[in-house]
N, C-alpha and C positions, 0 to 999 in steps of 0.2 A: 462519381465515376473514377475508377482506378486509373492511375497514370500509366499502367502497364498493359491495359486491355488491348488485345490485338497486336502486341509487339511480337514480331516474328522471332526475335532473338529468344523470347521466353516460351514460345510454342515449340521451338525446335531446340532441344538441349544438346544436340550432337557436338557442336563446337566446344561447349563446356566439358562434356564428357571426354572429348579427345585430350584437352589440355590437362584435365585432372585424372586421366586414366592411370597414371603411375602412383597416385597417392595411396599409401597403405594405412588402413584404419587400425589403430591399436586395439587389442582385446580389452574389454571392460569388465570389471568385477562389480557386483552389487554389494554395497556395504551399508550398515546402519550406524549413523553417527550418535555419539553420546552428547546430547544437548542439555542445556540448563533446564531443570524441571522444578516444579513446585507441587506440594500436596494437592490432592483433588479438592475442589471447592463445591459445596452444595449451593447452587444458585438459588434454589427455591427457598432457602433460609436466608442467604446472604443479601439478596436484592431487596426483598420486602423489609428486612430489618434496617437496611441502610436508608431506604426511602422513608420509612416511618420515623426514623431519627430526624431527618431533614424536615419533614412535615411538622413534627412536634416542636422543633426548634423555631420554625417560621410562624406558627400560630395563625394559619390561614383561615379566613371565614369559610363556612360551608358554601359550596357552589362556585368557588374560585376556579376560573379557567387556567389550567396549567399547561404551558407549552413545553413539550419534552423533545429535546434535540435528537435528530438522527442524521449521521453523516454518511459519507459515500465510501468509507473504507470497509474492507472485508474483515470485520471484527467477529471473532468466533462467538457464537451464541447470541449475537446482537438482537435477533428477533425475540428470543426467549427473554433476554434481559429487559427489552422494551415492554413486552407483554406483562412481565411481573411488576415492573415499575408502574405501568398504567393501571393494573389491577389494584395495587396498593394505594395509589392516589384515589382511585374511585371508592375504595373501601373507607377512605378517610372523609368521604363526602365531597370530594373535589371533582372537577370536570376536565380530565386530561385530554390532550390531543398531541399528536406527533407533528413536528415541523421539520422540514428539510433544511439541514444546516450543512451545506457542502460548497460554499463559495461559488466558483464558476464551473464546477464539474457538471457533467451532463449537458455541456454546451451552454450552461447558464439558463436554459429554458425550462418551464414547468414540465413539458413533455419529456425532455431528456432526463431531468432529475427524477421524475416519477418512474421512468424506466430503470434508472440506476438503483433506486431504492427497491423496486420490485425484484431486480436481480439479486439483491441481498436478502430477500425474504421479508422485506419491510413493507407490508400492505395493511390496509385497515383490518382485514380478517385475521391476519397473523398477529398483530399487536393489540387488537381489541379496542381500537380507538380511531377516530378520523385522522388522516394524514394530510396535512396542509402543505401544498407545494406551490410556491409563487416565486417569480423573479423580482418581485417588488421589494425594494429596500427603502427605509425611511432614514433621513439624517437625524442623528442623536445629538450632534454638537461637534466641538473641536477640543482635542486634548490640550493640556498645558504646553505641549511641545508643538502644537499646531497641526496635529493629524486629524483629518476629518473622520468621523465615526458613523457607521451605518449599521442598520439592523433589519432583519426580516420583519416585514410589517406585522404578520400574525403574532410573532413572538413579542414585538414591541407593544402590541395592544393587549396582550394577555395579562391576567392578574398576577401570574407568577411564571417563572421559568426554571425548569430543572434541566441542567446540562448533563449529558451522558456522553462520554468518549473514552477511548483508550489512550493511555500515556505510552509513548514510545519515542525513540530517537527520530529526528526529522531526517529526510533524505536530501536536504539542500544545505543544512547548516548544523553545526554542533554547538551545544550550549548547556543550559541548566534546566530547561523546561521541555524542549523538543516539540514534537507534534502531539499535543495533548489537549488539556482543558482550556487554557487561555486561548489557544488557537481556535478551538471550537467557537468561542465567542467572537474573536476578532475577524477570523476568516470565514468560519462556517456560517454563523448568523449574519456576518457582514455581507454575504452574497457576493456578486461580481464586484461591486464597488469596494467593499471591505477587502476582498482578496487583492484587488489592484493596488490599494493603498499599501498594504503590508508588503507585497512583492516588489513594489517600486524601490524598496531599499536594498534589494539584492540579498544574497546569502549572508553577507557580513552584518547587515543591519536589521535583518528580518525579525530576529528574536526580540530585540529591544522594542521594535514597533508593535509586535504582538502583545508584549507585556504592557506597554503604554495604553494601547487601545482597550485591552481586557480590563485594566484597572478602571478606566473611564466607564466602561459598560457595566461593571459590577456596581459602581456608584449610582448609575442612572437607571438600571433595569431592576425589576423585582425578582432577582435571582435568589432562589431559596437554597441553592447549593449545587453540588456536583456529585455525580456517581462516577468515580474514577475506576477504570478497568486496566488491569495489568495482566499481560499474557506471558506464559513461559516460552521456552525455546521450541516447544512442540505446538505452539499456537493455542494452548489450552488456557482457559480463564484461571489465573492464579490468584487474583485479588479483586474484590469489590470494596471500594472505600468511599464512605460518605464524608464530604467536606463542606461544612457551612461556609458562607461567603468570607467570613473573617479569618478562617483557617486556610483558605485556598492557596494563596501564592507560595507560602513557605512549604506547605504540605505537598504541593505539586512538585517542587524541586526534589523532595525526598523520594516521592514515588518515581520520579524520573530516574534516579539513581538505581532504584530497584529494577526498573524496566531495562536499563542498560545492562545490569548484571544478568538478567534473564534473556537477553537478546540472542537469538540463534545466529550462529556464524559458521562459516566453512573453515575447518581447522587446517587450512593450507595457506601458505604464503605465496609461493611462486608456482604458477601453472602455465602451460602453453595455451590450452583452449578450455574455455568454460562454455558449456552448452546449456542454455536455458530453454526448456521446452516451451514454456508459456509465459508471456508478460501480460500486464493489464492493470488498469486503474483499480480494479477490485482487489488486486494483489498488493500493490504499492502505489503511492502517489506518483512515482516515477516508473511505473510499469514493472520494474525489477528493482528491489530495494538496494540502494547504494551501500547500505551498511553490510549487505551480504556480498555484493559483487565487487566492492572496492572501487567502482567507477564513479568518481565524484564530479567529473566535468569541471575542470578549472581549479579544483582545490587539491592541496597536497594530501596524499593518502595518510591515514593514521598508522602508527606502529601496529603491526599485526594484521593490517588489512590485506585481503586477498589481492594479488597482482596477477592479472591474466593478460597474456599477450594478445589473445583474440577472444572476443565474446560473440557467440552465435545465438540469436534468438529465432526460434522456429515458428511460433504461433502467437496470435493475439486472442486473448480469452473473450468469448462472446459477451460475458457480463461487463466487459469494458466498453461496450457499445461504440466500438470504432475508435475510441480515444487511445492512441498509441504513444502517449507521452512517455519518454524514456527510450524510445526506439533509437535515438541518436547515441545512446550509451553502448549500443552494440556495434560491432565492426561489420557483421554480415547478418542478413536476415533472408527469409524465404519470400518468394513471389506471393505465396498465400498470405503471409503476414502483411506485406505491403498492400495487397489488394483489399485486405480487411480494414485498412485504415480509413477512418472518416477524417479527412484532412481539415474540415471545418472545426470539428470538436477538438482535434489534436492541436491545431494551431491557435485556437482561442485559448486553450489551456496554457500554451507556451507564451502567448502574448500577455496573458494575465500574470504569469509567474516571472516573466522577462527572461526565462532560462531557455532561449530558443535553440541553443546548441543541443538540447535534449530531444529535439524533434528533427534533427538533420537526418536525412535518409541515408543509411549505410549502403554498402554493396548489397545488391539484391540478386539472389541466385534462384534458378527455377524450381529446385526441389530441396528437401531437407538433406538428402544425401550429398548433393553438390554444394550446399551451403557449408556443411561440416568439412567436406573435402577441401574447399577453398580455404577454410581456416587452418586446417592441418598443413596445407601446402605453403602457406604464407607466414607461419609462425616462427620459422627459423630452426625447427627441430624435425626429426624424421622417425618414422616407424615406431617400434616398441619402446623407444626412449621417450616418446611424447608423454607429457604430463597432462592428462585430459580428465575433466570432471564434468559430469552431466547431472543436472538437477531438474526436478519437475517444474518448480517455480521458486521464487525467493521466500515464499511463506512456508513451504513444505520441503524442508531439506533434511529430514530424518533419514530418508533413503537417497543414496547417491550411487551413480555408476562411475567408476574410476579406473584409470589405466594402472598397470602394475607398479610403476614407480610411485604413483600417488598412494596406492594401497599400502605399499611398504612403509611409507611415512606415517600413514594413518594407524597402522598396527603397532609400529614402533613407539608411537606417542600415546598409545592406548586411548585414542580419541574416537574409536569406533570398532566395529567387528565385521568380519567378512560374512556375507550371507550366501553368495553364489560365486563360484570361481570365475576367473576372467575368460570370456568367450568373445568372438568377433561380433560387432554390432550387426543387427539384422534390419534390413530395409524391405519394404514392399516393392512390387514391380513399378509403382509410381514414385519410388524414391522417398517414401515416408519412413521415418525411424520407428521401429517397433518397440513398445514398452518392454523393458527387460524382465519384469515380473508382473503378475496379475495385481491390480490395485496400485500400480505405480502412479 
């Protein structure tokens, strides 16, 4: 049940409208950013070739049951990649099945994780194989540094394991491997227990814990290798790389550097208000990617990171299934977003990661119009001088709506092109922000 249900203050917006009546909304232009890009990749050639390489290298007996990992991130083409991998394994005489490898996401329950996978298009019909979802983890032992290691039971009992995941910068720490292949072992297959162990070290020690546990799991599980995915700035699949177990650690670090170079970012440094239409776990582990927003919660921003005086989040994506992790990185949210929160799922995620500041509830305003107005009023600037940026979400930032001062910087630095001239933002009678162009 929502904490706001029946609250008279949110059913009668009059007081807020009175206080915010004098706020001037700056005109916003629509622009297309120039993001890092890579040549088009033929998945129907790249995925089977990569899987065949790993199978031939592993020399598996016919009929071997192969657990193929599927995580909870919104990876582009993931259902296609899984289907192609499963089909190639089956052609080799093996018996593949997909296993949920998402740590504590989906509330850590089979029902919740099944729903998350379904929202990503990962179903038995879509991938062409059974999808095993369980909350049961078995202990594998203890690392030399004393870290307990856990693994999804179905994966631990399989004859072989094929790890599939995207390599990308993490949203809680910076390092050399980020959120990728080793993490899929230590946290993904580790279930709630493994996620708790890794996150107990906090951002500063998380990467070392992931690497330590992943090395132990590589030595103890029949992992035939990994299918590494790298995406470009437009979210398109840029690379599919097959890494046998022996090549994994060093190669992951190299792929990470490629992922960093292709990472999409907003080419602005100092803005007054950043409006994020939608947040969600299917978009980023923190609902809105810290690498895009520059909101690291407790860590110093990197050179070149976006710095926004106010961040406004308007909606929670349905595919996030109520998990609003990252809501605390916003300054202002809407009543609709707050009421869409599943506090159990959100707080379980935060308790597992230990990053509870990311689920603190910001100021809640009754409508999108009032939420944006509150940000404009409190950011310290006024009117047409305001530097405002609006994005659909932190995964899709090719199109942005920007105020005139931001547009001037964008064009001067040749970081994008103007598509539509600046006009006042449009709201419905219910105070909902209208998309600036079709397909936004």
